[in-house]
Each structure stands twice: as C-alpha cells, then as structure tokens.
N, C-alpha and C positions, 0 to 999 in steps of 0.2 A: 504424622501418619494417622489418617482417620481409621475408624474401626473396620470399615469394609476393606481396607487395604492390607490389614494385618493377617498373618497366617492364622487359620482357625484351629483351635485345639479343643477337643472335647474331653472333659475331666470326669472320669468315673472310676476312682481309685479304690473302690470297696475291697476289703473292709476298712481301709485306711481313709484318710481325708487329706486335703491339701495342707491343712495346718499341721498335720503330723509329719508329712514328708518334706515340707518347705519351711525354712525360717521365714520370718516376716519380710526380711530383705529379699529373699529369693522369690517369695510369693508376689511381692511388689514388682519385681523384674518380670515375672511371668505375665502378669496382667497388663503391664505397660508395653510389653513387646509383642504380645499375641492377643488375639481375640479368643477369650476362654468361655466356653459353654459348659456349665456344670449340670450333670444329670445323674441318674441311677441306672444300674444294669437293667432294671425292669423297663424304664422309660427310654432307654437308649435308642431302640429301634423305632420309637414313635416320634423322634425328633423331626422337625420339618424337612422336607426333601431338599430344600436349598441348603440347609445346614449340613445334611449328610453328604451332599454333593461337594461341599467345600472343605470338609474336615480333612486336615493333613496329618494331624497327630492325635492319637487317643492315649491318654494317660490312664492306665488301668487295662484290664482284659475282660471286658464284658462279653457275653456270648454274641458271636457274629455269625449269622447264617449266610449261606451262599447268596441268597436273594439280597440280604442287607449289605453284604460286601459289594455286590455289583452296583448298588446305589451309592457307594462311597468312592466315586471316581477319582478323587484327589488324594486318597489315603496314601501316606508314605511310610508310617511307622506306628505300630502298637507297642507302647512302652509299659510293660508289665511291672507294677510296683507292689505286687502281692508276694512275689519271689518264686512261686511255682508256676511254670508254664503249664497252662491248662488246655486240655483237648476239647476246646469249645468253639473252634473256628475252622474253616476250610483251608488249612495251611497250604496245601498244594496250589490252590488258586492264588493265595497271597504271594507265595514265592514266585509263581509263574509271572505275576505282574510286577515283581520287584519290590513288594512291600516288605519292610523289615518287621520282625517280631523280636523284641529284646526284653531282657529281664534285669532288674536291679538286684537280684538275689545275692550277688557277690558281697553286698555290704554286710551280710550276716556271717560270713565265713570267719572273720576274726573274733567277734564276740562269742559265737557258738564254740569255736575252738578253745577259747579261754575257759568257758564253762565246762567243756569236756575235760580239759586238764584238771580243773578243780574237782570234778566228780571223781576222776581217777585217783587223785591224791587223797580224797576223802575215803574212797574204798580201800586204798593202800594203808592209810594210817588211822582210820576210824575217828576222824576229827569230830564229825557231828555226833556220833554215838558217845564219845568221851565227854563232850560238852553236856549232853543230856544226862549222863550219869552224874556229872559234877553238880548240876543244878538240883538234884534230889539227894545230894550227900552220899552218893555211892561211887565216887570216883576211885580209880585205881592208879596208884602212883608209880612212876618210873616204869621199870620193865614189866610190872604186873599189868600195865595198861597197853602193852605192846605184844601180847602173845600171838596175835594174828597179823601183825604189821609187816610190811614189806617195803622195799624201795622201788620207786619208779626209775631212778637213776640206773642206767645200765641194763634195764629190763628188756625182755623180748616183747615187742609191741607189734600188733597187727592192725592195719587200717583197711576196712572193707569199703571200697570206693575211694577215688583219688581225684575228685574234682576240686573246686575252689576250697571247700571246707577241709577236705583231706590234706591239701597242700598247706593250708593255714595251720592245721594241727601239727603237721610234720615240722614246720618251722619252729613251733614252740618246743617240740620234743628234742630238737637238736641240743638244747641246753642241758638236757638230761642224759645225753650220750646213749639214748635208747637205740637198740638194734631193731630197725623198723622194716617190716615186710608189708606189702600191700597187694590186694587182689582187686583188679578193676578190669572186667572183660571188654570195656569200651576203649581202653588205652593200649598203645603198643608198649612193650617192655622198656624201650629206650627212654620214654618219658619218665617212667618211674626211676630208672637208673640216674637220669639227669638230675633228679631231685634227691639223690642219695638214698633211695629206697630200693629194697630187694624185691623184684617181681616174684609173686608166689601164687599158687593155686589157693582156692578157698579153703580146702582141707589143710594145707600147710599153715595158713594164717590161723585157723582155729586150733590146730594141734600144737603149734609151736610158739604160742604167745602167752605171756603173763597178763597182758591187757589187750583186749580187742575193742577197737572203736568202730562203730558202724555209722558211716556217713554217706551211704549209697541212696540215690533217689529211687522212688518207686516207679517201675515201668510195667508194661503189659506182660513182661516175662518173668519178673522176679518177686511177685507178691508172695509173702510167707516163705521165702527160700531159706531163711534161717529158722530151723525147726528143732524138734527134739533130738534128732540125730546129730545136728550141728552142735548143740550144746553138750551132748555126750562126748563129742570129740575133744572138747576143750580140756585143758589141764585142770586138775582138781584145785579149787581155790582161785582160779583165774577170774579176772574182772571183765565184765561185758558192759560196754558203755554205748547206749543207743542215742544218737544225736540227730538223725535225719528224719525218717518217717516210720511210724509204728507198723505200717502195712508190709514192710520187708521182713517182719518177724512174726512167727507163730507165738503170740503173746502168752497164751495159756501154757505152752511148752516152756517158755522162758520163766514164767512164774514157778512152774514145777521144778525146773533145774535149780533155781535159787532155793526153794523150799527144801529140796533134798540135801542141800549143803554142798552140792558139787561145784557151783560157781557163786560169785556175788555179782550184783548188777546195779546199774543206774540208768535212768531214762529221763529224757526231757520231753518225750512224745509218747502218746498213748492211742489205743484203738478208737476211743471216743474222747472228745474234748468239748466241754469240760467232762471230766471223768465222773461216772455215777458214784454217789456216796457209798454204795455197797459193793463197789468193784473189789474183787479179791486181792488185787495188788496192794491195796491200802494196808492190808494186814501183814504183808510179807516183810520179815526181817532181812537184813543184809541186802536190801533193795532200796537205793536212794531214789526218791521221786521228786522231779522238778516239773512245775506246771507250764511247760512249753514257753519258758521265759528266757532261754539261753541267748536268743538274738534280739530280743525286744528292748533295745536300748535306744534312747532318743538320738544319740549320736549316730547310730546306724540308720535310723529313719531319715535323718537330715542329709546323710550322704546320698540317699536316693535322690533327693531334690537336686543336688549338685550334678549327679549323673544324667538325670533327665534334661536339665537345662543345657549342659555341655553337649550332649548328643543332638538335641534339637538344633543348637547353634551350628554344629557341624553339618547337619543335613540341610539347613537353610542355605549353606554355602555350596551345596551339591556334593558334599563328602559323605562317606558312610559313618554310621554311629560307631564309636570306639570305646566309650566308657562302659556302656551296658553290654551284657553278654548276649550275642545274637543266637536265636534258635536255629538249629540245624535241621534241614529238611529231612535228613535220614533218620533222625531220632526223636524229634519233637512230638510227633503223634503217638509215640510209644510211652510218653510220660503219663503216670497215673496218680500223681499226688492229689490228695484232697485239698480243695481250696481252704485257706485259713479263714476262720470266722471271727477271730479276735486279734488285736495287735499284740 
C-alpha cells in the first residue's frame, strides 16, 4: 500500500509525545499502517488544505474551531491522550456529523487508585512521618509511635465521584472490608449498589466517613464545591484525600481545616502546577503532598497506545471505538479541567 492509499492520521498529542504513549513496536505499526503527519497545536490549523481534508484521525486534542472542523471533511475521531476532555472544539457539530471524541484517561484509574490507597494508609499510620523521625534519631518505638494511628480495615469510607477512578479505588478497598458510601450526582443509585457501594448525599459522605476520597472531575457547576463548610462537617481527625483536580476544592479552606487540627489531608493535585515555592501548603503539617505523579507511570502511558491502535483498527472496519471512553454530548461541554502541562 503506497502512502496516498493509507488512512491519514495527524499526531498532536501535547504535552505527551508518540514515544511516550507508544512502544517502539506500536509506533512502528502506526507508521507502517497509516500515513502520519506530526504537528503542534499551534501549527495544526495551518496544515495544507489537502491534509486537513483527508485526515481521518487526530491523536491529541488541539483546539478545533468550527471553521477548521468544516475543512476536515474526512474526520472520524479525535483521540484525546491527555486524559481530560477539553472544551476547545464545537462538540455539537462533531456529534451531529458522527465524529467520535474519545479519551484514554481510563488508563490512569488503577495507578491513581493505588496511590490514593497509599496516601490513605500513610495518613492512617503515619508511615512517612515515622520514617522522618527515625532518620534524625527521634523515632518513637511501639505504641508510643501509634498515638494517632487508626485502621483502614473496616473503616467508614466515602468516595466523592464514582467514575473510572472511583470504581478502581472501590475495588482496592474491598480487601479492607471498608464500608463505602459514594456521592455522584451524575449516576443513578443502582449503579452504585451494583458496585457494592451505598448511595449517599454529599453531606452523608462528609459527616459519616473516616476517610474521604475525592475523585470527581471539574465541571462548570462544581468548582470549589468542597469548601470550609464541607470540611467542618467531617469527623474530627478524618482523612481527606484529593486525587482528581484541585479546582473542586477551596484550597485555602482545606489548608485551614488541616492547620486547625480538625482533619488530616493528602493531595496529588494543586491549584497551580508546578506549585510556587512559597505556597502556604508546603508548610502545613499533617498534609501529605504529592507532585501530581499518581498516574504518571510508563505502563499507563503505553496502555494509551494500545487503546488508540485498537480503536482505530475497529473504526477502520466500520465499527465504533470500544477501548477508549467516548465523550457524551450531554456532559462533555460541562467539563472544566485544566489541560495538563507535564507528563
């Protein structure tokens, strides 16, 4: 098959690269079976008209204006490999023409869930703090080192949001016999029950949990919805673990709640990334800080490559994409997550 006969793919996977999301074997398969044009989000709209007219798949989610979309008459699917669906294209027009918008974000559910479990265990047992004391000769032996320790096993656990990440986390918690409640206004109660989770209101999750995991996406309706009043509702000494996006939280109020001694916390995400050197959270005790690294594993990135290749192969046969998660017309334009800038 010569180059002009192959399906045209435009690659603009910023901030990632093809070498991050594909193994060498996968990348070889991509270039042998498709005509691949690599570009940047800035230069995407300036591609030759012939290229824009022929492109069938876009790997990445560069900004696409209505005018640009109308010049892409062969477009079949936008394959987002950033993870957050971005409000940077005329979704209604894409859906009306039958163009799929999909995301590989599910690859991060398992590694982020494992990190969340690790953060919860550290908050429960003071693992990192005990190690720091040991290194300077101030360790506390036996029961003296467990004055504030608690068990995750059998604990009351709340999960705010129950998408891919919430479900992955819940699967891990099964082994701890945790009593899990979840609040997710986008899901019917039956889906929660089918996963062994008790449907609950937000206040019930906050007030009745020893550990609260936040895995909700940012939307046009929920920015900062976890605020000072929310933290005040939590049990004294409860653990708050933020894994999704910082914009769902009033971060200053979270810091204040931890500094007051009312709760302890851990977060893998922050209002600004990288975080300024003088940000007040850096000085807060009983607040574990992780530099947005929970999902950034090579094995997760390479799973993206599998998903992209498998779904493009399905679409080449006239079938719908099944591995990636498809954007829903009713909700996608409500997403408000900030695009990631580092891997």
